C-alpha positions in Angstrom: -0.1 -0.3 0.0 1.1 3.4 -0.6 -0.4 7.0 -1.0 -2.0 5.9 -3.7 -4.3 3.7 -1.9 -6.1 7.4 -1.0 -6.9 7.5 -4.7 -10.9 8.3 -5.2 -11.0 7.8 -1.0 -12.5 11.0 1.1 -10.4 12.8 3.3 -11.8 15.0 6.0 -9.4 17.3 7.2 -10.1 19.6 10.4 -7.6 22.5 10.3 -7.0 22.2 6.8 -6.6 25.6 5.2 -3.0 26.4 6.0 0.2 25.2 7.8 0.0 21.5 8.3 -3.4 21.0 7.3 -2.8 22.8 4.0 -0.3 20.6 2.8 -1.9 17.3 3.7 -4.9 18.1 2.1 -2.6 19.4 -0.9 -0.5 16.0 -0.8 -3.4 13.3 -0.3 -5.6 15.2 -3.4 -2.0 14.7 -5.4 -3.0 10.9 -4.8 -6.8 11.1 -5.7 -8.2 11.8 -2.7 -11.6 14.0 -2.4 -10.5 16.4 0.5 -13.1 18.3 2.7 -11.1 21.0 3.6 -12.4 22.7 7.7 -11.3 25.9 8.2 -12.8 27.9 11.4 -13.1 32.0 10.5 -13.6 34.0 7.8 -10.1 35.0 7.8 -9.1 31.9 6.8 -11.5 31.6 4.1 -9.5 32.8 1.5 -6.6 29.9 3.0 -9.1 27.1 2.7 -10.1 28.1 -0.9 -6.6 28.5 -2.2 -5.9 25.0 -0.5 -8.8 23.4 -2.1 -7.7 24.9 -5.6 -4.6 23.5 -5.5 -6.0 19.8 -4.3 -8.3 20.5 -7.9 -4.7 21.5 -9.6 -3.3 18.2 -8.2 -5.4 16.2 -9.8 -8.2 15.8 -6.3 -11.3 17.2 -5.6 -12.2 19.4 -2.8 -14.9 21.5 -0.8 -14.4 23.9 2.5 -16.9 24.2 5.0 -16.7 26.2 7.8 -17.2 25.4 11.6 -16.4 26.3 15.0 -15.1 22.4 16.0 -15.5 23.6 19.5 -19.8 23.1 18.8 -20.7 19.9 18.5 -23.4 20.8 15.5 -20.3 22.5 13.9 -18.7 19.1 13.7 -21.5 16.9 12.5 -22.0 19.3 9.8 -18.6 18.8 9.1 -19.2 15.3 8.4 -22.8 16.0 6.8 -20.8 18.0 4.3 -18.5 15.1 3.3 -21.0 12.9 2.8 -23.8 15.0 1.0 -20.8 16.2 -1.3 -18.8 12.7 -2.0 -20.9 10.0 -0.4 -19.0 8.7 2.7 -16.0 9.4 4.6 -12.9 7.0 5.0 -10.1 9.4 6.6 -10.2 12.0 8.7 -7.2 14.0 10.6 -7.8 16.7 12.9 -5.2 18.9 13.4 -6.8 21.7 15.0 -5.0 22.8 18.7 -4.4 26.0 20.7 -1.0 26.8 21.7 -0.9 29.3 24.7 2.2 29.7 26.9 1.2 31.3 30.4 2.2 30.8 33.9 -0.4 29.0 35.9 -0.7 32.0 38.2 -1.5 34.2 35.6 -4.2 32.1 33.8 -7.4 33.0 33.7 -10.5 30.6 34.1 -11.7 31.9 30.3 -8.1 31.1 28.8 -8.7 27.8 30.7 -11.9 27.1 29.2 -11.3 28.1 25.9 -8.0 26.2 25.6 -9.7 22.9 26.9 -12.7 23.6 24.6 -10.2 23.6 21.7 -7.6 20.9 21.8 -9.5 18.6 24.0 -13.3 19.0 23.7 -13.1 19.4 19.8 -10.8 16.6 19.7 -13.6 13.9 21.6 -16.3 15.2 19.3 -14.0 15.0 16.3 -13.4 11.7 17.0 -17.1 11.0 18.1 -18.5 11.7 14.9 -15.9 10.4 12.9 -16.5 7.0 14.5 -20.0 7.2 13.3 -19.1 8.3 9.7 -16.3 6.6 8.8 -16.8 4.0 6.0 -15.2 0.4 7.4 -11.4 0.1 7.1 -11.4 4.1 7.8 -8.3 5.8 9.7 -8.9 8.5 12.7 -5.6 10.7 13.3 -5.2 13.4 15.8 -2.8 15.8 16.3 -1.1 15.9 19.7 2.4 17.8 21.2 5.6 16.1 22.0 4.7 18.1 25.6 2.8 14.5 26.3 6.6 13.1 26.8 8.3 15.9 28.6 7.1 18.8 30.9 7.8 22.5 31.1 7.1 25.8 32.6 4.1 27.8 30.8 2.4 25.1 29.0 0.1 23.8 31.5 -3.2 24.4 29.4 -1.6 23.1 26.3 -0.1 20.1 27.2 -3.0 19.7 29.7 -5.4 20.0 26.8 -4.2 17.9 24.2 -3.6 15.3 27.1 -6.8 13.7 26.8 -6.3 13.0 23.3 -4.2 9.8 24.3 -7.3 8.4 26.5 -10.1 9.3 23.5 -7.5 7.6 20.9 -6.9 4.4 22.7 -10.7 4.1 23.9 -11.9 4.6 20.2 -9.1 2.4 18.9 -10.7 -0.5 20.8 -14.5 0.6 20.0 -14.0 0.6 16.8 -12.0 -2.1 15.9 -14.5 -4.0 15.1 -14.7 -2.2 11.9 -11.5 -2.5 11.0 -10.7 1.4 12.4 -7.4 2.9 13.0 -7.2 5.8 15.6 -3.8 7.4 16.5 -2.2 10.3 17.9 0.9 12.3 16.2 2.5 14.4 18.6 5.6 16.6 16.8 8.1 18.3 18.5 7.8 22.1 18.2 6.7 23.2 14.8 8.2 26.3 12.7 5.4 27.6 12.0 3.3 30.4 12.9 1.4 29.5 16.0 4.8 28.8 17.5 7.0 31.9 17.6 4.9 34.3 19.4 5.2 31.8 22.6 8.7 32.3 22.7 11.5 34.0 23.1 14.4 34.1 20.6 16.6 32.2 23.1 13.9 29.6 24.0 13.7 29.3 20.2 17.0 28.4 19.7 17.1 26.0 22.9 14.5 24.2 20.9 16.2 23.9 17.7 19.0 22.6 19.7 17.0 19.7 21.0 16.3 17.8 18.0 18.6 16.4 14.7 20.1 19.2 12.7 19.6 21.8 14.9 16.1 22.3 13.6 12.4 22.8 14.7 10.1 20.2 13.4 8.7 21.4 9.9 5.1 20.1 8.8 7.0 18.5 6.1 8.6 15.8 8.1 5.0 15.4 9.8 2.5 15.1 6.8 4.0 11.9 5.3 3.6 10.1 8.6 -0.2 11.3 8.9 -0.5 9.7 4.8 1.1 6.7 6.3 -1.3 6.0 9.0 -3.9 6.2 6.8 -2.6 3.6 4.1 0.2 1.3 5.2 0.6 2.1 8.5 -3.3 1.0 9.1 -1.8 -2.1 11.4 -0.5 0.9 13.9 -3.7 1.9 16.5 -4.0 3.1 19.6 -1.1 4.6 19.5 1.1 7.9 19.8 3.7 8.7 17.6 6.8 11.2 18.7 8.0 12.3 15.4 10.5 15.1 17.0 13.8 14.6 15.6 14.9 13.7 18.9 13.4 16.3 20.9 12.2 14.0 23.6 10.9 10.4 23.7 9.0 8.7 27.2 
C-alpha cells in the first residue's frame, strides 16, 4: 500500500486551510483523494479556498467547510458536508489546536476554558463523529504534542488540553476495532509554524532547535508523510501516540 491507496478516498481535515492541514490536503489530493478542507473563521476562508484550488490542480477534488469545532453541531455539519458531497468518509484528520504559554498563576478561567474547548472537547467530538460516519477500514488521526512526553513551564493548559487525546485515542481504537478503523495520535515536536514563535523568546527558540537532529524545529513536511502513512500502509498501528520530533524527547 502507498499514498495511491488514497485514490477516490474521502479525507476530512480539521484545520485544513493552511500550515500542516493545508500541506496534508494538497498531498492527499495529489494522491487522488477527495478532500474536505475545514476552516474556522472568515479570516481563513481565502487560505481554505487556496488549498482547495491546490488540491484540484493536483488532480483531486475538494470542498471547503467553515465551522467552530468546539461546537458539536459544527462538527456534525462538517461530516454531513463530506457525506453529502462525496457519499462517505474514509479518513478523518484533526490538526486543530491552540497554543498558550502562560504561567499557572496568571492563567484566567476564560483562557483555561478556551484551551480545553479547542484542544480537548473539539478533539473528542471530532473522534466521536468520525467513528459514527467513517466507512469500515478507515483511519482517524489527531494532532497532539511532544509535550505529552516531556514537561516544562508555561504550557500547562496546552499540554494539559492535549493530554486527553491519548485516552480518547486508545478508547476509540478499541471501540471502533470491529469495523477495522485505526485511531492514532501524532505528537510532533515544536513546529516551525506561525503558531509557535509568538509563544517563545528567541533564546528559547534556539534551545528548542538544539534538542533535535539538525538543530532545527519540526517542519510540517516532516509530519504530513507520517499522517498519510497511518492512513494507508501504516493502518496496523492503532491506539498509539507517535512522537516524530527528531529526537527532541521520548518516553
